[in-house]
C-alpha positions as CSV (number, residue, x, y, z in Angstrom):
1,M,25.9,6.8,15.5
2,S,28.8,6.9,17.3
3,A,32.2,6.3,16.1
4,T,32.8,3.0,18.0
5,A,29.3,1.7,17.1
6,Q,29.0,-0.1,14.1
7,P,25.8,-0.9,12.3
8,S,24.2,-4.5,13.0
9,A,22.1,-6.2,10.0
10,R,19.2,-5.2,12.2
11,D,19.9,-1.4,12.0
12,D,17.0,-0.6,9.2
13,R,14.2,-2.4,11.5
14,T,13.0,-0.4,14.8
15,T,15.0,-2.2,17.3
16,P,14.4,-1.9,21.0
17,Q,17.3,-0.2,21.0
18,S,16.6,2.4,18.5
19,T,13.1,2.4,20.4
20,G,14.8,2.6,24.1
21,L,12.5,0.1,25.3
22,D,13.9,-3.4,26.2
23,P,12.4,-6.5,24.2
24,A,9.2,-7.3,26.6
25,A,8.5,-3.4,27.3
26,R,8.8,-3.4,23.1
27,A,6.1,-6.5,22.5
28,A,3.4,-5.0,25.8
29,E,3.9,-1.8,23.9
30,L,2.7,-3.3,20.5
31,K,0.3,-6.0,22.0
32,A,-1.6,-2.6,23.9
33,A,-2.2,-1.0,20.4
34,N,-3.6,-4.3,18.5
35,I,-0.3,-4.4,16.8
36,N,1.5,-8.1,16.4
37,P,4.8,-7.8,18.5
38,Q,5.8,-11.1,16.3
39,T,5.0,-10.0,13.0
40,G,5.0,-6.3,13.5
41,L,1.9,-6.0,11.9
42,A,-1.9,-5.0,12.5
43,T,-5.4,-6.1,12.0
44,D,-6.3,-3.1,11.4
45,Y,-5.1,-2.7,7.9
46,L,-8.0,-5.7,6.8
47,N,-10.6,-3.2,7.7
48,H,-9.5,-0.8,4.1
49,F,-10.6,-4.5,2.3
50,N,-13.2,-5.8,4.5
51,E,-14.6,-2.4,3.9
52,A,-14.8,-3.0,-0.1
53,I,-15.9,-6.4,0.7
54,M,-18.9,-5.0,2.3
55,L,-19.9,-3.0,-0.3
56,L,-18.8,-5.5,-2.5
57,E,-21.4,-7.7,-0.6
58,M,-24.7,-5.0,-1.0
59,I,-24.5,-4.7,-4.6
60,P,-26.4,-7.9,-5.7
61,D,-29.5,-7.1,-3.4
62,M,-29.4,-2.9,-3.8
63,P,-27.5,-2.4,-7.5
64,E,-27.4,0.9,-6.9
65,C,-24.2,0.3,-4.2
66,A,-21.8,0.0,-6.9
67,E,-21.2,3.5,-7.0
68,D,-20.2,3.6,-3.7
69,F,-17.7,0.0,-4.4
70,L,-16.7,2.5,-7.5
71,Q,-15.5,5.4,-4.8
72,W,-13.1,2.8,-2.9
73,A,-9.7,3.7,-3.2
74,P,-6.3,1.6,-2.9
75,L,-4.0,2.5,0.1
76,S,-1.0,1.3,1.3
77,Y,-0.2,0.1,5.0
78,A,1.4,3.5,5.8
79,E,-1.1,5.4,4.0
80,H,-4.2,3.6,5.8
81,F,-3.0,4.5,9.4
82,T,-1.8,7.5,8.3
83,A,-5.0,8.1,7.0
84,S,-6.9,6.7,10.2
85,N,-7.8,7.5,13.3
86,F,-6.1,4.6,14.6
87,K,-4.4,5.7,18.4
88,A,-1.3,4.6,17.4
89,R,-0.8,4.8,13.8
90,D,2.7,5.9,14.1
91,L,4.2,3.0,15.9
92,A,1.8,1.0,13.3
93,I,3.6,2.4,10.4
94,A,7.0,1.8,12.5
95,A,6.2,-1.9,13.3
96,Y,5.6,-2.6,9.9
97,E,8.5,-0.6,8.4
98,S,10.2,-2.5,11.1
99,A,9.1,-6.0,10.1
100,D,11.0,-9.2,9.3
101,P,11.4,-9.1,5.2
102,D,10.1,-12.1,4.8
103,I,7.0,-11.4,6.8
104,R,5.9,-8.3,4.7
105,A,6.8,-9.5,1.5
106,E,4.5,-12.2,2.4
107,F,2.0,-9.7,3.3
108,D,2.7,-7.5,0.7
109,Q,2.2,-10.0,-1.9
110,M,-1.5,-11.0,-0.3
111,T,-2.6,-7.0,-0.2
112,D,-1.3,-6.1,-3.5
113,T,-3.0,-9.3,-4.8
114,M,-6.6,-8.0,-3.4
115,T,-5.7,-4.9,-4.4
116,S,-5.4,-5.9,-8.1
117,I,-8.6,-8.0,-7.4
118,L,-10.5,-5.0,-6.2
119,N,-9.0,-2.3,-9.4
120,E,-9.8,-5.0,-12.1
121,V,-13.6,-5.6,-10.7
122,S,-13.6,-2.1,-10.2
123,A,-12.4,-1.1,-14.1
124,A,-15.2,-3.8,-15.5
125,M,-17.8,-2.7,-12.9
126,R,-17.4,0.5,-14.3
127,G,-18.0,-0.9,-18.2
128,A,-20.8,-2.9,-17.1
129,V,-24.2,-2.1,-17.9
130,Q,-25.9,-4.4,-16.5
131,D,-27.1,-4.7,-12.7
132,T,-26.9,-8.6,-13.3
133,T,-23.5,-8.1,-14.7
134,K,-22.0,-5.8,-11.8
135,A,-23.4,-8.5,-9.2
136,K,-21.8,-11.3,-10.9
137,L,-18.4,-9.4,-10.5
138,A,-19.3,-8.7,-7.2
139,E,-20.1,-12.3,-6.3
140,E,-17.0,-13.8,-8.1
141,A,-14.5,-11.0,-6.0
142,I,-15.9,-12.0,-2.9
143,G,-15.1,-15.5,-3.9
144,W,-11.5,-14.6,-4.2
145,L,-10.8,-11.6,-1.9
146,K,-12.3,-13.7,1.7
147,P,-9.8,-16.1,1.6
148,L,-7.2,-13.7,1.1
149,V,-8.6,-11.9,3.3
150,A,-7.8,-14.9,5.7
151,A,-5.0,-15.8,4.9
152,A,-2.9,-12.0,5.7
153,G,-5.0,-11.9,8.8
154,G,-3.3,-15.4,9.4
155,V,0.0,-13.8,8.6
156,I,-0.7,-10.5,10.7
157,N,-0.6,-13.1,13.4
158,G,1.9,-15.5,12.8
159,G,0.9,-18.5,10.5
160,Y,3.1,-18.1,7.5
161,G,3.7,-19.5,4.4
162,A,0.3,-19.5,2.9
163,D,0.4,-19.4,-1.1
164,V,-1.7,-16.5,-3.2
165,E,-1.9,-18.9,-6.3
166,T,-3.3,-21.9,-3.9
167,I,-5.8,-19.5,-2.0
168,L,-7.3,-18.4,-5.3
169,A,-7.6,-21.9,-7.1
170,A,-9.2,-22.8,-4.5
């Protein structure tokens, strides 16, 4: 930064000035990469949770799928994109890091809750002996996770104000 430039309150974010793009070009770049230009978040991250849900959905009919579910491991937003083949993964990580802190906090609360649910269900499933117990755990988890994934998708797409406690109470 030059001696005459003063940091702004937004310098901790990827701004059009820091990327060399004007706001319209930056928005177009994000949109082309399937990243919401308003929130800076990508729905691709929800695939990480949808994978776990898909595995849980198979357990009641195929109890042996519990082993596949137990192989699932949580990944942060950045870890997910770093490990993915997402074409614009670096852009997705940068956009997340520069997202509005309130939006990101709301989104992170939801994804942290989903991760906690999956970790707890995984621990309980490891201790379960009966297939019926594993199936019940899977069904309960699905009932908690699906509304959270939908709400997180809403945050990604610009809907704010979802409350994790309200979602889980439904």
